[in-house]
C-alpha positions in Angstrom: 0.0 0.0 0.0 1.3 3.5 -0.8 0.5 6.7 1.1 -2.3 8.9 0.0 -4.4 11.6 1.6 -7.4 9.2 1.6 -5.6 6.4 3.5 -3.5 8.6 5.7 -4.3 8.8 9.4 -1.9 11.7 9.5 -0.1 10.4 12.6 3.3 9.5 11.1 5.0 11.3 14.0 3.7 8.5 16.4 6.2 6.1 14.8 9.2 8.1 16.1 7.9 10.3 18.9 9.6 8.5 21.7 13.0 8.9 20.0 12.3 12.7 20.0 11.3 13.1 23.7 14.7 14.3 24.9 14.5 17.3 22.5 10.9 18.2 23.0 10.8 20.3 26.2 9.4 23.8 26.5 7.5 25.6 23.8 7.4 23.3 20.8 5.9 24.2 17.5 4.5 21.2 15.5 4.6 22.7 12.0 2.1 21.1 9.6 0.6 19.1 12.4 -2.7 18.3 10.7 -5.4 16.9 13.0 -2.9 15.2 15.4 -0.1 16.8 17.2 2.9 14.6 17.9 2.5 15.3 21.7 -0.3 17.1 23.5 1.8 20.0 24.8 3.0 21.0 21.3 1.6 24.1 19.7 -0.1 22.8 16.5 0.6 25.0 13.5 -1.1 24.2 10.2 -2.9 25.9 7.3 -5.9 23.7 7.7 -6.0 23.0 4.0 -6.4 19.3 4.1 -8.0 18.7 7.5 -9.7 21.9 8.5 -8.9 23.4 11.8 -9.4 20.1 13.7 -6.4 19.6 16.1 -4.7 22.9 15.1 -3.9 25.6 17.7 -2.6 28.2 15.3 -3.8 28.5 11.7 -1.2 30.1 9.3 -1.2 30.7 5.6 2.1 28.9 5.3 4.8 27.5 7.6 7.2 29.5 5.6 6.0 32.7 7.3 5.6 32.4 11.1 5.1 36.1 11.7 2.8 35.4 14.7 5.9 34.1 16.6 8.7 36.5 17.6 12.3 35.6 17.0 13.8 33.2 19.5 10.4 32.6 21.2 10.2 28.8 21.0 12.4 26.0 22.2 11.8 23.6 19.3 10.4 23.7 15.8 9.3 20.2 14.8 7.9 19.1 11.5 7.2 15.7 10.0 6.3 15.3 6.3 5.9 19.0 5.6 9.2 20.3 4.1 8.8 18.2 0.9 5.7 20.2 0.0 7.8 23.3 -0.6 9.5 23.9 -3.9 13.2 23.0 -3.7 14.4 26.5 -4.2 12.2 27.8 -1.3 13.6 25.2 1.3 16.5 27.4 2.6 14.1 30.3 3.3 11.6 28.0 5.0 14.3 26.5 7.2 15.7 30.0 8.0 12.2 31.0 9.2 12.0 27.9 11.4 15.4 28.7 12.9 14.4 32.3 13.4 11.7 31.4 15.9 13.9 28.9 17.9 15.9 30.1 20.9 19.7 29.8 20.9 20.4 26.2 21.9 17.0 25.0 20.8 16.3 22.5 18.1 14.8 22.3 14.6 13.7 18.8 14.0 
């Protein structure tokens, strides 16, 4: 079986979440969370395009512009299965935006 929007439960993060626990303390953005955040204390950020606002804490137009969050205001920016949806040439700018919101010593995963 191959992945598709129709057969996806959108919980791919559950497969690896326990490997991530050491890095997931404090204010964590779950970028492109869909209807299920990886862990309950995460701040779910999504555009709601596929799933509506179900499970999302903050609806944004795109995870490439996180203007709602000030620089160095989060401990972690986490994303699973989102980056591949950006055109290749936009990826550096998207990652720069994710790094912008993370505190010094924080993590982008």
